[in-house]
C-alpha positions, 0 to 999 in steps of 0.5 A: 500499500501507497504511503502517503505524507500527509503532515508537514511533521513528516520527516522527509517532508520537512527535509526537503522543505529546508532546502529552500535555503541555500545553508541547507543545500550547501551543507548536504551537498544538495539541490532540488529540481522541480517540474516535469521536464526539468525532473526528466532532463536531469534523469537523462542526463544520470545526474544523482538523484537521492529522491523524488517527491510527487503530488497525490494528483501528479502521482496518479496521471504518470506513476513513479519516475525511479523507485526511490520517491515520496508521495505527498498530499495535494494541498502540501505540496506547494510547500516544498517548491520555490515555484508560486504553481508547481507541477507537482513533481521537485528532485532532490540531487547530489551537487555536481563535482567541480573540478574542470578540465579545461579544453585548450582551444576552447570557448568559455563564459566568466561571469563575474559576481553576477548576482541575478539567478535568473540571469545566471541560469539564462546564461548558462543556456545561452551556453549551451545553446551556443555550443561553448565548452563551459561557464565559469563564475567568479566567487562573488556570483549567485548560488548556481544551485538555486532553484531560480538558476536551475530553473532558468536554464531550461534543461541545459544546467546538464548539458553544460560544464559549470564551475562554482569559485573560478578564481581570479588568478585561474582565469588569468592562468588562462590569459597565461595559457593563449586563452584571450579575454574578452569583456564588453565595457564603456573605456576610450579604447574598446573597439566594436565587439566585430571587430575582435577575434574571436578564431582563438582561445577565448573566455568571455568576461561579462559582469555584475548587472550594476557594476560591470566587471571589476577592475582587476579583470579589466586591466588583463581583457580586450576591451570591446562593444556592443554599440546601441542605436536608440535610448537604451542605457545599457542592454541585460548582462544575459541579452549582452553574453546571446549576442557576444557569444554567438559571434565568437561562434560565428568566427568559429565556424559554426557549431562544432 
């Protein structure tokens, strides 16, 4: 007989709900993924899934997705989720190994203190779509495992290499190993982004939504600019990333 969680005092219920907090996610080295597509993407990517929780109605319609699952009363299920209108399924997944092997001839995006999880998720999605080798995150970035980041990546979170806490020192080591570091800036020496040579191994650096790229990185980068023809003051960081990423891919001859 199926055992259905019918109280918020249930141990597994309380555990899953606690994972809304970054501190608890970090302590347990896990994160959560919500929604049918995202959970199925995680399973397809062979993610290390610890537990799946389903609402009673979801289970009635779709059944179990794997052996280790729990079913929760419909009226309690939303308490587990970050979304306002949950789809009835949430998975608890082990975090991935943060070790990254850099491709000596690759294309990467480096996020310098990007603070909005929605932007970060969109950047990850863009890097995947443009066929980049990975996304590197400075220590000041928002939590890559936050539910909004994972959700905003639209499944790309499971397709591309992501390295958190990638220090400036490691970034500058890439420059010493034949990588071009490129960033958008309004400095006087910045040239149109289409004039930059993206055919070499490249890291596109994108900065904090309010403050841009840090001075330490600016000193090490080629400076480029995306022209604005209307009255807008600037572009969203995720939109700017997409423009630069596809220009780099265009110069390298399309998808590899």
